C-alpha positions as CSV (number, residue, x, y, z in Angstrom):
1,M,103.3,162.9,-95.8
2,Q,103.2,164.9,-99.3
3,N,105.9,167.4,-98.4
4,Y,109.0,165.3,-98.8
5,K,111.1,166.4,-101.5
6,L,113.6,162.7,-101.8
7,V,112.1,159.2,-101.0
8,I,114.7,156.8,-100.5
9,F,113.6,153.1,-101.1
10,D,115.8,149.7,-100.1
11,W,115.4,147.1,-103.0
12,D,114.9,143.6,-102.0
13,G,111.8,142.6,-100.0
14,T,110.9,146.4,-100.7
15,L,110.4,147.5,-104.5
16,M,111.2,143.8,-105.9
17,D,109.6,140.9,-104.6
18,S,113.3,139.0,-103.9
19,V,112.8,137.5,-100.6
20,D,111.8,134.3,-102.4
21,R,115.0,133.7,-104.4
22,I,117.5,135.3,-102.3
23,V,116.4,132.3,-99.6
24,S,116.2,129.5,-101.8
25,S,120.5,131.3,-103.1
26,M,121.8,130.9,-99.8
27,Q,120.7,127.6,-99.2
28,T,121.9,126.2,-101.7
29,A,124.8,127.9,-102.3
30,A,125.5,126.6,-98.1
31,K,124.7,122.8,-99.1
32,M,127.6,123.4,-102.2
33,V,129.6,125.0,-100.1
34,G,129.8,121.8,-97.9
35,L,127.7,124.3,-94.7
36,A,123.7,123.4,-93.0
37,S,121.9,124.8,-94.5
38,P,120.1,127.2,-93.0
39,R,116.3,128.2,-91.9
40,D,114.3,130.6,-94.2
41,H,113.4,132.4,-91.4
42,D,117.0,132.7,-90.2
43,V,118.1,133.8,-93.9
44,K,115.6,136.3,-94.0
45,Q,117.0,138.1,-90.7
46,I,119.7,139.6,-92.6
47,I,118.7,140.4,-95.7
48,G,119.7,143.8,-96.3
49,L,122.8,143.4,-94.5
50,N,125.7,143.4,-97.4
51,L,126.5,140.3,-98.6
52,T,129.6,139.5,-96.6
53,T,128.0,141.4,-93.2
54,A,125.2,138.5,-93.9
55,I,127.0,135.1,-94.6
56,E,129.0,135.6,-91.4
57,T,125.8,136.7,-89.3
58,L,124.6,133.3,-90.4
59,F,127.1,131.1,-90.3
60,T,128.6,132.1,-87.1
61,S,131.8,129.4,-87.4
62,I,132.7,130.5,-90.7
63,T,136.5,130.2,-92.1
64,A,137.6,133.2,-94.3
65,E,138.2,130.2,-97.3
66,Q,134.3,129.5,-96.7
67,V,133.3,133.0,-96.5
68,E,134.8,133.2,-100.1
69,A,133.6,130.3,-101.7
70,M,130.2,131.5,-100.4
71,L,129.9,134.7,-101.2
72,V,131.1,133.5,-105.3
73,Q,128.5,130.6,-105.6
74,Y,125.5,132.4,-103.9
75,K,126.6,135.3,-106.5
76,Y,125.6,132.3,-109.0
77,E,122.8,130.6,-107.5
78,Y,120.9,134.0,-107.7
79,V,121.6,135.0,-111.2
80,N,122.2,131.9,-112.7
81,G,121.3,128.7,-111.3
82,D,118.0,129.8,-109.1
83,N,115.0,130.3,-110.9
84,T,112.4,131.6,-108.9
85,P,110.4,134.9,-109.9
86,T,112.0,138.3,-108.8
87,P,108.9,140.6,-109.6
88,L,108.5,144.1,-109.1
89,F,105.3,144.3,-106.3
90,A,101.9,145.5,-107.5
91,N,101.7,149.2,-107.9
92,A,105.4,149.7,-107.8
93,T,106.0,150.9,-111.3
94,N,103.3,153.3,-110.9
95,L,104.5,154.8,-107.6
96,L,107.9,155.8,-108.4
97,T,106.8,156.8,-111.8
98,Q,103.5,159.3,-109.9
99,L,106.1,160.3,-107.4
100,K,108.0,161.2,-110.6
101,Q,105.8,163.4,-112.1
102,N,105.3,165.2,-108.5
103,N,108.8,165.9,-108.6
104,K,110.2,163.8,-105.9
105,L,113.4,163.2,-105.8
106,L,114.1,159.3,-106.0
107,A,117.2,156.8,-104.7
108,V,117.6,153.7,-103.5
109,A,119.7,152.4,-100.4
110,T,120.5,148.8,-100.9
111,G,122.5,145.4,-99.4
112,K,123.0,144.7,-102.9
113,G,126.2,145.0,-104.7
114,R,126.4,147.2,-107.3
115,K,126.6,145.0,-110.7
116,G,123.4,142.8,-108.7
117,L,121.4,146.4,-108.7
118,D,122.5,147.3,-111.9
119,R,121.0,144.6,-113.6
120,V,118.1,144.5,-111.9
121,L,117.6,148.1,-112.6
122,K,118.3,147.2,-116.0
123,V,115.6,144.4,-115.8
124,S,113.1,145.7,-114.6
125,E,112.9,149.1,-116.2
126,T,113.7,151.8,-113.4
127,S,116.9,152.8,-113.9
128,A,115.4,156.1,-115.0
129,F,113.1,156.7,-112.0
130,F,116.4,156.9,-109.8
131,T,118.6,160.7,-109.1
132,T,121.0,158.5,-106.9
133,T,121.9,155.2,-105.9
134,R,123.9,153.4,-102.6
135,C,125.2,149.6,-102.5
136,A,126.8,147.5,-100.0
137,G,130.6,147.3,-101.1
138,E,130.5,151.0,-101.4
139,M,130.2,151.9,-98.2
140,P,129.3,150.0,-94.6
141,S,126.5,147.7,-94.3
142,K,123.1,148.7,-92.9
143,P,122.0,150.3,-90.3
144,D,125.1,152.2,-90.5
145,P,123.7,155.9,-91.5
146,T,126.7,156.4,-94.4
147,M,124.6,155.6,-97.5
148,L,122.0,158.3,-96.6
149,H,124.3,160.6,-95.2
150,S,125.5,160.6,-98.8
151,I,122.5,160.8,-100.3
152,L,121.5,163.9,-98.4
153,E,124.9,165.1,-99.2
154,E,124.9,165.0,-102.5
155,L,121.4,165.8,-103.6
156,K,121.5,169.2,-101.1
157,I,118.3,167.8,-99.2
158,A,118.2,167.8,-95.1
159,P,117.5,165.0,-93.4
160,H,113.4,166.3,-92.2
161,E,112.9,166.9,-96.4
162,A,113.8,162.8,-97.3
163,I,112.0,160.0,-96.4
164,M,113.7,155.8,-96.3
165,I,111.1,153.3,-97.1
166,G,111.8,149.8,-96.3
167,D,110.5,146.1,-95.5
168,T,113.3,145.3,-92.6
169,S,114.8,146.3,-89.2
170,H,117.7,146.8,-90.8
171,D,116.1,149.8,-92.9
172,L,114.5,151.5,-90.1
173,K,117.8,151.4,-87.9
174,M,119.9,153.2,-90.3
175,A,117.0,155.6,-91.2
176,Q,117.1,156.3,-87.2
177,N,120.4,157.0,-87.0
178,A,120.9,158.9,-90.1
179,G,117.9,161.1,-88.2
180,I,115.3,160.7,-91.0
181,D,111.8,159.4,-91.3
182,S,110.6,155.8,-92.6
183,I,107.8,154.4,-93.4
184,G,108.0,150.9,-93.1
185,V,106.2,148.3,-95.4
186,T,105.4,144.8,-93.7
187,F,104.8,142.5,-97.3
188,G,108.8,141.7,-97.4
189,V,110.9,140.5,-94.2
190,H,110.1,142.3,-91.3
191,D,105.9,141.9,-89.5
192,R,104.6,145.3,-87.8
193,D,105.7,144.7,-84.6
194,V,109.9,144.3,-85.6
195,L,109.5,147.3,-87.2
196,N,107.3,149.4,-85.0
197,Q,110.5,148.8,-82.6
198,Y,112.4,151.6,-84.9
199,K,109.6,154.3,-84.3
200,P,108.8,155.0,-88.6
201,K,106.3,157.2,-89.1
202,I,103.8,154.3,-90.1
203,V,104.1,150.9,-91.2
204,V,101.9,150.2,-94.5
205,D,100.4,146.9,-95.7
206,S,101.0,147.5,-99.9
207,L,102.5,150.3,-102.0
208,A,99.3,151.5,-102.8
209,E,98.7,152.1,-99.5
210,L,101.8,154.1,-99.5
211,H,101.1,155.6,-102.8
212,Q,98.2,156.8,-100.8
213,L,100.0,159.0,-98.0
214,L,103.0,160.4,-100.6
215,L,100.7,161.7,-102.8
216,G,97.3,161.6,-101.8
């Protein structure tokens, strides 16, 4: 576990405790657009997908015009309309600091758009930790492996030298599709039983536990 050169993190539900805000923003946006408000559980299942794919998956009979309206309204709710706190998870900054000090390359592969990721990296003061990042909209949505292939190519890292950390089936399936090892975390969206379906090296319950695995 301590020999990986590159550690790739998902963002929402893995480093940032933002799941509740995503859920409430999606529910409010649906009401504003005139759609039925989805259940908490259903919204959680689409976290990690790019936003267009997430909306189309969540609202199966949605029209193209409603998709566009939802894109605008959700972004407004998440950034400006919703005040649900989105702190980094406990030990996130310490973990990133220690990995960096141990000469690990760090990257992000997220379902967020570029503007959204850049905003939260700035707010959380974590930009400097990451050598590179990949976002939804720049390439196909998870679980397509293109984001991971692109990171490996840029950093000249072989698949066996990298590991993907994520809280959803989309993260771990993406890693599987890319031929990269993965670790699941249970404090985001999906539980241990769901994550274990995608053959992670291990599933952990905290970033402190992840720290011990990756750094000893």
